N, C-alpha and C positions, 0 to 999 in steps of 0.2 A: 504494500500500500504506500502510496507516495503522498507527501505532504506539501504544504505551501512552503517550499524552501527546505523541507526536511523529509527524508524518506520515512514512511510509516509502513503500515501493514504489508510490506513486501514489495514496494516499488523499488526499482533499481536502475538508476542511470548507468551508463557505461562505466565499468570499473568499480562499482559499488555493489554491496549485497542488499537483499531485500528485507521483509518484516516477519515475526512469529506471534503465536498466541500468548497474550499477557493475561494473567489471572485465570488461566484455564486448568485443565487436568489431563492426565495421560489418556490417550484413546487406545482401545483394544484393536488388535489385528483383525481386519475384516469388518470393523465397525463402519468404515466409509470405503467400501470396496472399489469405488470408481476413482479414487484419489490417486494422483501421481505427483512425483517430485521431479522437477527439471533441474539439470545440472548447473545452470547459472544462478540457482538459489531462489527459484520461484515454485509455486504450486500449479496445479491444473487438474482437469477432470476429463475422463474418457467420454468424448462426444460420440465417436464410433469406435470400432475396433482398431482403427488406424489414424484417428484424429484426436488430438488433445485440445481442449478449449482452455485458454489462458489469457493473460493480459498483454496488450500491445506494448506496454512499456517494459515488458520482460524480454522482448525480442528486438532484432535489428532490422525491422522492415520486412517487406515481402520479397521472396525469391528463394532459390536453392540454398539450403543451409544444413550441413551435416555435422554441426558442432554441438548440438544439444543432446545430452544423454537423458533418458527417461527411465524412471524407476517406478514400478507398479506392483501392487499386491502386498505391501508390507506396512507396518507401523514403525518398525525399527529399520533405519536405513542401512544397517549392516547385516540384516537378516539374509542368509545365503539363499533363501527361497525367493528373493526378489526377482521379478521379471524385468529384464533390461531391453531397451530398444534405443535406437539412435534416430535423430531427425533426418529427413531428406529435403523438406521444403517447409517454408513458413508463409502463411497468409496473414498479414497484419491489416486491421481495419483501414480501408482506403483514406478515411478522413482523419486518422490519428496524427496529432502534432505533439500534444503533451497531456498528461493525465487530467489536469484541471479543465481542459477544453472538451473532454468526452472522447467517445470512440475508442475506449480502452479495452479492446478485445482482439484476440488473435487465435488462429488455428495452427497447430504444429502437426505436420504429417510424419508418421513413423516409417522406418525403412521396411517394416512388414507388420501385418496385423497382429494384435494380441488376441488370438482366437479364444472366444468365450469370455472376454473381458466384460465386467459389469459396467454398463453404460449409465450415465447420469442424464436424465431428460432435462431440458431447459424449459423455463416458463415461456409461454407464447402469448400470455395476456397478463394484465396487472392483478389478476385474481389472488395471487399468492404474494404480492409485494407488500406484505404487512404481517403483523403478528410477531412471533419470536423466531429467530433464525439460529442455525447452527453454523459455527465457523471452526476451521481446523487447519493445522499446518505445522511445519517444522521450523518456523521462524524464531526470532528472539523472544525472550520471556520478560524483557524489561525495556523500558523506553531508553533510547540512546545506545543500546548495545548492538554490536554487529555480529555477536556470536549466535549462530543458529544451532538447532537441536538435532540430536540423533533420533529421538523418539517423538512420535506424533502426539500433538496435544490438541485439545478441543475446548470449546466454550459455547455459551449461548448468549445472544444479545438481542434486545428488542428493537423493533422498527422505530425510527425517529422521523417525524414529519419534515417535509421540505422547509416549512416556515420556521420550525424550531431549529433545524440544522443550519439554515442560512442566517438565522438571527442570533440566538444566544451562543451558537458555536462559532460565530464570526466567519462563515464560509460564504462571502459574497460572490465567489466565483462558481458556486454550485450551479450545475446545469440540471435543473430539476427534472426534466423529462427523461434524462439519460443516466441519472445517478440515484442510488438509494443510500440513505444514511441509517446507521444502526449503532447502538451503544447505550451507555448509561450516563446521565448528567454528572454523576460523581466520579466517572471514570473507573479505572481499576480492571476492566475487562475489555480486550480489543485484539484485533490482529496487529502484527508488528513487522519489522524488517525480516524478510524471508518468507512471508505468507502471500506476497503479491501473486496474482494470477490464480490463486486457489478459489474454490467455490464457496459461496454463502448459500445455504440450503434450508429448506423446511419440508415438512410433510404435506403432501397434497390431500385432496378429499378422499382418496382411496388408501391413504396411509403410506404411499411411496415417496421417496425422495424426489424433489424437484429443485433445480438450481435457479435461484432468483438473482444472484449477484456474483461478481468477480472482484476479488480484493484489489482495490485500485489506489487510493491515496488518503491522506489525512494529515493532521498537524500533530506530529509525535505519536506516541502510542499510549492509549488508555489515560489520557489527560482529562481532567474535569471539563465538561462542556466542549470537548473536541472529539466529535464522533468519528467513526470509521466511514469512509466513502467507498461505495461499491458500484461498479458498472451495472446498470439496470438491464439485466439480460432480456427481459420481455420486450424492451424497446428495440433491441437489436436482433431478435430471434429470427426474423425473416432474412436479414442480411447474413447472419451466421449460417443458416440453412443453405442459402444460395451459394455462399463461398464453399461450404462443405460439398455440395453437389458438384461444383466446378472442379474441386480438387480430385474427386473421384477416387479410384483405387491405386493410381500410380504415384510416383514421387514428384510429379509436377502436374499443374492443372491440365485437364483433358482439353483438346481443341474444342472451341465452341461451335454450336450449330449456327449456320449462316442463312439468313433470309435476305434476298436482294431484289431490287427493282432497277432494271437497266433502261427503262423507257424514258425518252427525253420529255421534259415538261418545260415549256417556255415560261420565263419570268418576265412579266410585263414591266415596263418602265414606270416607276412611281405609281404602281397599280395595286390591285387587290392581291392578297396572299394566295399562293397556289400550293397544292399538296401533291405528294407522290406516296402511294401506299404499298405496304407489304403485309401479307397475311401470315401470321405465325400460328402453327399448329403442331400437334404431336409432342408438346412439352408438358411437364407437370409442374404445378405450383406457380410461384411468383417468378418474375424476372429477377436477374441477379443485381447485386449492388454495384456491379462493375459492367453494366450493359454497354457494349461498344457500338457506337453509331458512326459508321464510315460514310463520308459524303464526298461526292465529286461534282462540284458546281462550277460551271464556266460562266464568268461574268467579267466585264471590263473595268469594274470599280467595286471591289468586294465590300468596301465600307458602306455601300448602299444597303447591304442585306441584313435582315433580321431572320434568324433560323431557329425553329423550335421542333422538338420531337413531341408528337401528340400520341399519348397512350390510348389503348382501346376504350378506356372510360372517359376520354376527353381531357384528361389532365395534360397540361403543357409543361415541357421541360425546356427551358431556354438554353440553347447551344451557343448562340452568337448574337451579340447586340450590334447595331449599326455604329459606324464611326466615320465622320466626315473627313477625318485625316488619313484614313487608310485607303490609298488609291491603287493598291496592287491588284493584279488580276487573280480571279479564281479562288475558290475555297475547296481545297483538296486536303482533307485531314480526317482524323478520327477523334471523336469525343467520347468521354466516359460518363455515364449517367447512373446515379443510384436510383434504380427503378424497382427496388425490392418490395415496395408496397403495391406494385401492379401485377395483375395476373398476366402470365407470359403469353398465353394464347389469345389471338384476336387480331384485329386490324390496327396496325401502327402506321402513323403518317409522318412524313417529313414536310414541314410547312415552311415556306420561304416567302418573304415579302421584300420588295424593293421600295425603300422609303424616300429615295431622292430621285430627281429627274436626270436625264441625259444618258443613261447607260442601261443596257439590257443583258440578259443571259439566259441560261437554262440549267435545270437539274439534269445532269448527264446520267448519274447513277447514285444509288445509296444502298446501304446494307445495315442490318442488325446482326451482331454476333453475340449469342447467348452463352 
């Protein structure tokens, strides 16, 4: 967890170690069977037999990465029964810049599946983003310590409302829709350095575990009125699923499925918007958070153009604004759109409008890569 200027419940910038459970107790082997330990000093949870869900601040961005060791199936990190794997690829949330800005989640691809691994379902709605939560990890047991633990520890913490967390806890940078707060006003129990990336969980209506949070940041560990801040998993559930689907079973993302329209569409000078459509079918679920929109537009003054992607439900995603100072020819590029809230199948449109006079052009071709 990372803090405002200080590392907390397990956040770790390059060269530092993360956070552990303060004020907790030892956990039994098998008590949290989906939990993993990552070699850089973070936690995580088995999302599939070959993917671990952790925090973006624990990893070094998206791309091939064989440096992360993964330990599964134990409470004692020196237990010879531990299942070991190595990473092959990391997908970090596309919007991540720093923990206090949100988007603090990532997926780590293993070199091979852990067959039969116990998986931890993630919350897909806010129904479980309240109540009392369980936290666990191998991080530090006291504020300010960099020493992490050999034995897994656990604790329970209550939900804290956004208004209380951003007020009395003095977290003005709290991104309420994307973060959960938990802890006690008197402090004493919290995640800490080395717990980053680990899950915050609770029981669902059927009595099973569900992950509601990822240990992210905070101000120190277990300080009074300084609650732990967790990535709100329900907010990112569609994006996480889309990224997992894209990663597939190999060590790198599987090639996306392409839908393309190569029919020319004239763009009138300073006229009404025109559209070109592609019909997407045969996919399941929502579009990915990294939907690729490739455009090939011929125009003698591209600054005249406003370009939007229109989803099947009519939602518009702005790709390009007009600019009177951009007098270059053509728009031949690829945009990335977070369309994870949109159903993939249906008719998508590229909409182009020329907003200044004197130049014309055409949509030569465009494509969507899922």
